[in-house]
PyMOL Python script that loads the backbone (N, CA, C, O; Angstrom):
from pymol import cmd

cmd.read_pdbstr("""\
ATOM      1  N   MET A   1       0.685  -0.996   0.130  1.00  0.00           N
ATOM      2  CA  MET A   1      -0.208  -0.227   0.341  1.00  0.00           C
ATOM      3  C   MET A   1       1.066   1.033   0.136  1.00  0.00           C
ATOM      4  O   MET A   1       2.127   0.883   0.741  1.00  0.00           O
ATOM      5  N   PRO A   2       0.834   2.322  -0.806  1.00  0.00           N
ATOM      6  CA  PRO A   2       1.434   3.254  -1.110  1.00  0.00           C
ATOM      7  C   PRO A   2       1.606   4.252   0.519  1.00  0.00           C
ATOM      8  O   PRO A   2       0.559   4.457   1.133  1.00  0.00           O
ATOM      9  N   LYS A   3       2.505   4.628   0.917  1.00  0.00           N
ATOM     10  CA  LYS A   3       2.537   5.825   1.664  1.00  0.00           C
ATOM     11  C   LYS A   3       1.673   6.789   1.534  1.00  0.00           C
ATOM     12  O   LYS A   3       1.909   7.572   0.614  1.00  0.00           O
ATOM     13  N   PRO A   4       0.601   7.009   2.262  1.00  0.00           N
ATOM     14  CA  PRO A   4      -0.389   8.339   2.915  1.00  0.00           C
ATOM     15  C   PRO A   4       0.911  10.034   2.604  1.00  0.00           C
ATOM     16  O   PRO A   4       2.056  10.270   2.989  1.00  0.00           O
ATOM     17  N   GLU A   5      -0.089  10.809   1.754  1.00  0.00           N
ATOM     18  CA  GLU A   5       0.920  12.025   1.601  1.00  0.00           C
ATOM     19  C   GLU A   5       0.282  13.403   2.273  1.00  0.00           C
ATOM     20  O   GLU A   5       0.727  14.550   2.245  1.00  0.00           O
ATOM     21  N   ILE A   6      -1.423  12.654   3.142  1.00  0.00           N
ATOM     22  CA  ILE A   6      -2.099  13.693   3.042  1.00  0.00           C
ATOM     23  C   ILE A   6      -2.349  13.331   4.872  1.00  0.00           C
ATOM     24  O   ILE A   6      -2.451  12.199   5.344  1.00  0.00           O
ATOM     25  N   TYR A   7      -2.400  14.597   5.629  1.00  0.00           N
ATOM     26  CA  TYR A   7      -2.847  14.266   6.761  1.00  0.00           C
ATOM     27  C   TYR A   7      -4.531  15.696   7.178  1.00  0.00           C
ATOM     28  O   TYR A   7      -4.788  16.838   6.796  1.00  0.00           O
ATOM     29  N   ILE A   8      -5.122  14.818   7.991  1.00  0.00           N
ATOM     30  CA  ILE A   8      -6.624  15.162   8.020  1.00  0.00           C
ATOM     31  C   ILE A   8      -6.371  15.537   9.484  1.00  0.00           C
ATOM     32  O   ILE A   8      -5.518  14.796   9.972  1.00  0.00           O
ATOM     33  N   THR A   9      -6.764  16.302  10.194  1.00  0.00           N
ATOM     34  CA  THR A   9      -7.052  16.458  11.816  1.00  0.00           C
ATOM     35  C   THR A   9      -8.177  16.957  11.688  1.00  0.00           C
ATOM     36  O   THR A   9      -8.297  17.819  10.817  1.00  0.00           O
ATOM     37  N   PHE A  10      -9.413  16.569  12.540  1.00  0.00           N
ATOM     38  CA  PHE A  10     -11.117  16.639  12.434  1.00  0.00           C
ATOM     39  C   PHE A  10     -10.931  16.654  14.523  1.00  0.00           C
ATOM     40  O   PHE A  10     -10.096  16.171  15.288  1.00  0.00           O
ATOM     41  N   ARG A  11     -11.887  17.270  14.672  1.00  0.00           N
ATOM     42  CA  ARG A  11     -12.583  17.371  16.162  1.00  0.00           C
ATOM     43  C   ARG A  11     -13.332  16.405  16.492  1.00  0.00           C
ATOM     44  O   ARG A  11     -13.752  15.829  15.488  1.00  0.00           O
ATOM     45  N   LEU A  12     -13.771  15.866  17.659  1.00  0.00           N
ATOM     46  CA  LEU A  12     -14.724  14.834  17.858  1.00  0.00           C
ATOM     47  C   LEU A  12     -15.320  14.871  19.204  1.00  0.00           C
ATOM     48  O   LEU A  12     -14.450  14.960  20.071  1.00  0.00           O
ATOM     49  N   THR A  13     -16.421  14.835  19.619  1.00  0.00           N
ATOM     50  CA  THR A  13     -16.559  15.103  20.987  1.00  0.00           C
ATOM     51  C   THR A  13     -16.077  13.852  21.687  1.00  0.00           C
ATOM     52  O   THR A  13     -15.488  12.832  21.328  1.00  0.00           O
ATOM     53  N   GLN A  14     -16.495  14.267  22.688  1.00  0.00           N
ATOM     54  CA  GLN A  14     -16.047  13.145  24.118  1.00  0.00           C
ATOM     55  C   GLN A  14     -16.338  11.621  23.565  1.00  0.00           C
ATOM     56  O   GLN A  14     -15.459  10.877  23.130  1.00  0.00           O
ATOM     57  N   PRO A  15     -17.742  11.296  23.665  1.00  0.00           N
ATOM     58  CA  PRO A  15     -18.632  10.180  23.012  1.00  0.00           C
ATOM     59  C   PRO A  15     -17.854   9.858  21.989  1.00  0.00           C
ATOM     60  O   PRO A  15     -17.301   8.765  22.120  1.00  0.00           O
ATOM     61  N   GLU A  16     -17.579  10.554  20.822  1.00  0.00           N
ATOM     62  CA  GLU A  16     -17.059   9.876  19.743  1.00  0.00           C
ATOM     63  C   GLU A  16     -16.255   9.543  19.462  1.00  0.00           C
ATOM     64  O   GLU A  16     -16.177   8.819  18.470  1.00  0.00           O
ATOM     65  N   LYS A  17     -15.036   9.954  20.312  1.00  0.00           N
ATOM     66  CA  LYS A  17     -14.077   9.792  20.546  1.00  0.00           C
ATOM     67  C   LYS A  17     -13.647   8.332  21.785  1.00  0.00           C
ATOM     68  O   LYS A  17     -12.578   7.733  21.891  1.00  0.00           O
ATOM     69  N   ASP A  18     -14.613   8.187  22.362  1.00  0.00           N
ATOM     70  CA  ASP A  18     -14.935   6.828  23.686  1.00  0.00           C
ATOM     71  C   ASP A  18     -15.349   5.814  22.639  1.00  0.00           C
ATOM     72  O   ASP A  18     -14.695   4.803  22.383  1.00  0.00           O
ATOM     73  N   LEU A  19     -16.415   6.137  22.090  1.00  0.00           N
ATOM     74  CA  LEU A  19     -16.977   4.851  20.824  1.00  0.00           C
ATOM     75  C   LEU A  19     -15.760   4.294  19.884  1.00  0.00           C
ATOM     76  O   LEU A  19     -15.601   3.109  19.588  1.00  0.00           O
ATOM     77  N   LEU A  20     -14.915   5.411  19.464  1.00  0.00           N
ATOM     78  CA  LEU A  20     -13.910   4.908  18.613  1.00  0.00           C
ATOM     79  C   LEU A  20     -12.921   4.103  19.095  1.00  0.00           C
ATOM     80  O   LEU A  20     -12.620   3.112  18.429  1.00  0.00           O
ATOM     81  N   ARG A  21     -11.998   4.472  20.767  1.00  0.00           N
ATOM     82  CA  ARG A  21     -11.339   3.717  21.286  1.00  0.00           C
ATOM     83  C   ARG A  21     -12.026   2.387  21.616  1.00  0.00           C
ATOM     84  O   ARG A  21     -11.459   1.385  21.183  1.00  0.00           O
ATOM     85  N   GLU A  22     -12.966   2.246  22.196  1.00  0.00           N
ATOM     86  CA  GLU A  22     -13.638   0.795  22.123  1.00  0.00           C
ATOM     87  C   GLU A  22     -14.106   0.499  21.290  1.00  0.00           C
ATOM     88  O   GLU A  22     -15.062  -0.264  21.428  1.00  0.00           O
ATOM     89  N   TYR A  23     -13.786   0.846  20.200  1.00  0.00           N
ATOM     90  CA  TYR A  23     -14.244  -0.239  18.674  1.00  0.00           C
ATOM     91  C   TYR A  23     -12.666  -0.893  18.412  1.00  0.00           C
ATOM     92  O   TYR A  23     -12.544  -2.050  18.010  1.00  0.00           O
ATOM     93  N   CYS A  24     -11.439   0.018  18.697  1.00  0.00           N
ATOM     94  CA  CYS A  24     -10.499  -0.139  18.307  1.00  0.00           C
ATOM     95  C   CYS A  24     -10.000  -1.355  19.136  1.00  0.00           C
ATOM     96  O   CYS A  24      -9.299  -2.254  18.671  1.00  0.00           O
ATOM     97  N   GLU A  25     -10.462  -1.278  20.477  1.00  0.00           N
ATOM     98  CA  GLU A  25      -9.687  -2.396  21.636  1.00  0.00           C
ATOM     99  C   GLU A  25     -10.816  -3.776  21.244  1.00  0.00           C
ATOM    100  O   GLU A  25     -10.293  -4.890  21.276  1.00  0.00           O
ATOM    101  N   GLN A  26     -11.790  -3.726  21.011  1.00  0.00           N
ATOM    102  CA  GLN A  26     -12.161  -4.469  20.644  1.00  0.00           C
ATOM    103  C   GLN A  26     -11.704  -5.417  19.345  1.00  0.00           C
ATOM    104  O   GLN A  26     -11.146  -6.503  19.502  1.00  0.00           O
ATOM    105  N   THR A  27     -11.977  -4.924  18.224  1.00  0.00           N
ATOM    106  CA  THR A  27     -11.307  -5.319  17.040  1.00  0.00           C
ATOM    107  C   THR A  27      -9.793  -5.153  16.742  1.00  0.00           C
ATOM    108  O   THR A  27      -9.482  -5.569  15.626  1.00  0.00           O
ATOM    109  N   GLY A  28      -8.590  -4.542  17.624  1.00  0.00           N
ATOM    110  CA  GLY A  28      -7.584  -5.026  17.945  1.00  0.00           C
ATOM    111  C   GLY A  28      -7.042  -4.823  16.779  1.00  0.00           C
ATOM    112  O   GLY A  28      -6.191  -5.490  16.190  1.00  0.00           O
ATOM    113  N   ARG A  29      -7.739  -3.586  16.389  1.00  0.00           N
ATOM    114  CA  ARG A  29      -7.152  -2.642  14.939  1.00  0.00           C
ATOM    115  C   ARG A  29      -7.223  -0.687  15.389  1.00  0.00           C
ATOM    116  O   ARG A  29      -8.145  -0.073  15.926  1.00  0.00           O
ATOM    117  N   ASN A  30      -5.866  -0.171  14.901  1.00  0.00           N
ATOM    118  CA  ASN A  30      -5.600   1.099  15.140  1.00  0.00           C
ATOM    119  C   ASN A  30      -6.446   2.098  14.690  1.00  0.00           C
ATOM    120  O   ASN A  30      -6.845   1.956  13.535  1.00  0.00           O
ATOM    121  N   GLN A  31      -6.946   3.390  15.503  1.00  0.00           N
ATOM    122  CA  GLN A  31      -7.760   4.694  14.785  1.00  0.00           C
ATOM    123  C   GLN A  31      -7.455   5.030  13.246  1.00  0.00           C
ATOM    124  O   GLN A  31      -8.163   5.502  12.357  1.00  0.00           O
ATOM    125  N   THR A  32      -6.684   4.783  13.268  1.00  0.00           N
ATOM    126  CA  THR A  32      -5.815   5.226  11.611  1.00  0.00           C
ATOM    127  C   THR A  32      -6.422   4.042  10.589  1.00  0.00           C
ATOM    128  O   THR A  32      -6.813   4.287   9.448  1.00  0.00           O
ATOM    129  N   ASP A  33      -6.427   2.692  11.216  1.00  0.00           N
ATOM    130  CA  ASP A  33      -6.752   1.469   9.924  1.00  0.00           C
ATOM    131  C   ASP A  33      -8.418   1.823   9.816  1.00  0.00           C
ATOM    132  O   ASP A  33      -8.964   2.025   8.731  1.00  0.00           O
ATOM    133  N   VAL A  34      -9.069   1.862  11.003  1.00  0.00           N
ATOM    134  CA  VAL A  34     -10.477   2.048  11.515  1.00  0.00           C
ATOM    135  C   VAL A  34     -11.189   3.245  10.748  1.00  0.00           C
ATOM    136  O   VAL A  34     -12.260   3.080  10.163  1.00  0.00           O
ATOM    137  N   LEU A  35     -10.712   4.114  10.779  1.00  0.00           N
ATOM    138  CA  LEU A  35     -11.278   5.337   9.753  1.00  0.00           C
ATOM    139  C   LEU A  35     -10.870   5.297   7.774  1.00  0.00           C
ATOM    140  O   LEU A  35     -11.388   5.794   6.774  1.00  0.00           O
ATOM    141  N   ARG A  36      -9.878   4.560   8.010  1.00  0.00           N
ATOM    142  CA  ARG A  36      -9.708   4.622   6.506  1.00  0.00           C
ATOM    143  C   ARG A  36     -10.681   3.471   5.880  1.00  0.00           C
ATOM    144  O   ARG A  36     -11.144   3.509   4.740  1.00  0.00           O
ATOM    145  N   GLU A  37     -10.891   2.495   6.786  1.00  0.00           N
ATOM    146  CA  GLU A  37     -12.060   1.657   6.162  1.00  0.00           C
ATOM    147  C   GLU A  37     -13.379   2.025   5.982  1.00  0.00           C
ATOM    148  O   GLU A  37     -14.167   1.572   5.152  1.00  0.00           O
ATOM    149  N   LEU A  38     -13.621   3.126   7.061  1.00  0.00           N
ATOM    150  CA  LEU A  38     -15.127   3.939   7.349  1.00  0.00           C
ATOM    151  C   LEU A  38     -14.916   4.885   5.720  1.00  0.00           C
ATOM    152  O   LEU A  38     -15.834   4.983   4.906  1.00  0.00           O
ATOM    153  N   ILE A  39     -13.849   5.358   5.565  1.00  0.00           N
ATOM    154  CA  ILE A  39     -13.699   6.190   4.271  1.00  0.00           C
ATOM    155  C   ILE A  39     -14.263   5.583   3.027  1.00  0.00           C
ATOM    156  O   ILE A  39     -15.303   5.817   2.412  1.00  0.00           O
ATOM    157  N   ARG A  40     -13.132   4.603   2.795  1.00  0.00           N
ATOM    158  CA  ARG A  40     -13.312   3.603   1.691  1.00  0.00           C
ATOM    159  C   ARG A  40     -14.923   3.001   1.374  1.00  0.00           C
ATOM    160  O   ARG A  40     -15.239   2.561   0.269  1.00  0.00           O
ATOM    161  N   GLY A  41     -15.731   3.061   2.383  1.00  0.00           N
ATOM    162  CA  GLY A  41     -16.897   2.524   2.410  1.00  0.00           C
ATOM    163  C   GLY A  41     -17.577   3.614   1.699  1.00  0.00           C
ATOM    164  O   GLY A  41     -18.400   3.260   0.855  1.00  0.00           O
ATOM    165  N   LEU A  42     -17.337   5.254   1.929  1.00  0.00           N
ATOM    166  CA  LEU A  42     -18.508   5.786   1.381  1.00  0.00           C
ATOM    167  C   LEU A  42     -18.337   5.788  -0.400  1.00  0.00           C
ATOM    168  O   LEU A  42     -19.232   6.225  -1.123  1.00  0.00           O
ATOM    169  N   LYS A  43     -17.015   5.215  -0.944  1.00  0.00           N
ATOM    170  CA  LYS A  43     -16.900   4.842  -2.483  1.00  0.00           C
ATOM    171  C   LYS A  43     -18.363   4.451  -2.693  1.00  0.00           C
ATOM    172  O   LYS A  43     -19.341   5.085  -3.087  1.00  0.00           O
ATOM    173  N   ARG A  44     -18.130   2.875  -2.195  1.00  0.00           N
ATOM    174  CA  ARG A  44     -19.469   1.987  -2.088  1.00  0.00           C
ATOM    175  C   ARG A  44     -20.880   2.789  -2.253  1.00  0.00           C
ATOM    176  O   ARG A  44     -21.749   2.658  -3.115  1.00  0.00           O
ATOM    177  N   ARG A  45     -20.782   3.993  -0.707  1.00  0.00           N
ATOM    178  CA  ARG A  45     -22.009   4.583  -0.528  1.00  0.00           C
ATOM    179  C   ARG A  45     -22.672   5.047  -1.862  1.00  0.00           C
ATOM    180  O   ARG A  45     -23.650   4.550  -2.420  1.00  0.00           O
ATOM    181  N   ILE A  46     -21.808   6.264  -2.299  1.00  0.00           N
ATOM    182  CA  ILE A  46     -21.666   7.162  -3.593  1.00  0.00           C
ATOM    183  C   ILE A  46     -22.169   6.237  -4.612  1.00  0.00           C
ATOM    184  O   ILE A  46     -23.213   6.583  -5.166  1.00  0.00           O
ATOM    185  N   LYS A  47     -21.593   5.046  -4.996  1.00  0.00           N
ATOM    186  CA  LYS A  47     -22.382   4.614  -5.937  1.00  0.00           C
ATOM    187  C   LYS A  47     -23.137   4.017  -6.038  1.00  0.00           C
ATOM    188  O   LYS A  47     -23.722   3.863  -7.110  1.00  0.00           O
ATOM    189  N   ARG A  48     -23.497   3.317  -4.753  1.00  0.00           N
ATOM    190  CA  ARG A  48     -25.390   3.443  -4.780  1.00  0.00           C
ATOM    191  C   ARG A  48     -25.979   3.840  -5.223  1.00  0.00           C
ATOM    192  O   ARG A  48     -26.714   3.495  -6.148  1.00  0.00           O
ATOM    193  N   THR A  49     -25.802   4.965  -4.540  1.00  0.00           N
ATOM    194  CA  THR A  49     -26.682   6.418  -4.306  1.00  0.00           C
ATOM    195  C   THR A  49     -26.849   7.029  -5.952  1.00  0.00           C
ATOM    196  O   THR A  49     -27.861   7.406  -6.544  1.00  0.00           O
ATOM    197  N   ASN A  50     -25.625   6.962  -6.336  1.00  0.00           N
ATOM    198  CA  ASN A  50     -26.113   7.097  -8.167  1.00  0.00           C
ATOM    199  C   ASN A  50     -26.639   6.446  -9.200  1.00  0.00           C
ATOM    200  O   ASN A  50     -27.191   6.823 -10.233  1.00  0.00           O
ATOM    201  N   GLU A  51     -26.284   5.028  -8.588  1.00  0.00           N
ATOM    202  CA  GLU A  51     -27.422   4.038  -9.459  1.00  0.00           C
ATOM    203  C   GLU A  51     -28.906   4.005  -9.088  1.00  0.00           C
ATOM    204  O   GLU A  51     -29.681   3.209  -9.616  1.00  0.00           O
ATOM    205  N   GLU A  52     -29.358   5.098  -7.953  1.00  0.00           N
ATOM    206  CA  GLU A  52     -30.303   4.845  -7.338  1.00  0.00           C
ATOM    207  C   GLU A  52     -31.475   5.869  -8.143  1.00  0.00           C
ATOM    208  O   GLU A  52     -32.668   5.890  -8.444  1.00  0.00           O
ATOM    209  N   VAL A  53     -29.875   6.912  -8.280  1.00  0.00           N
ATOM    210  CA  VAL A  53     -30.757   8.183  -9.388  1.00  0.00           C
ATOM    211  C   VAL A  53     -31.650   8.189 -10.732  1.00  0.00           C
ATOM    212  O   VAL A  53     -32.074   9.252 -11.186  1.00  0.00           O
TER     213      VAL A  53
END
""", "prot")
cmd.dss("prot")
cmd.show_as("cartoon", "prot")
cmd.util.cbc("prot")
cmd.orient("prot")
C-alpha cells in the first residue's frame, strides 16, 4: 500500500472518541485503520446512491 501523503485533523466529541477507542480495542485495530476503512466505504455508498438516481 502506498504511503499516505495527506494528513487530516478533525474534532470529535468525547462520546465519539470513546466509541472509536472502544471499537479499536475490541477489534485490535488502530484508529487510522478503522477511519480509513470507514472512508473507503463511502465509495460504495456514493456508487449505490448514483445508481438509485
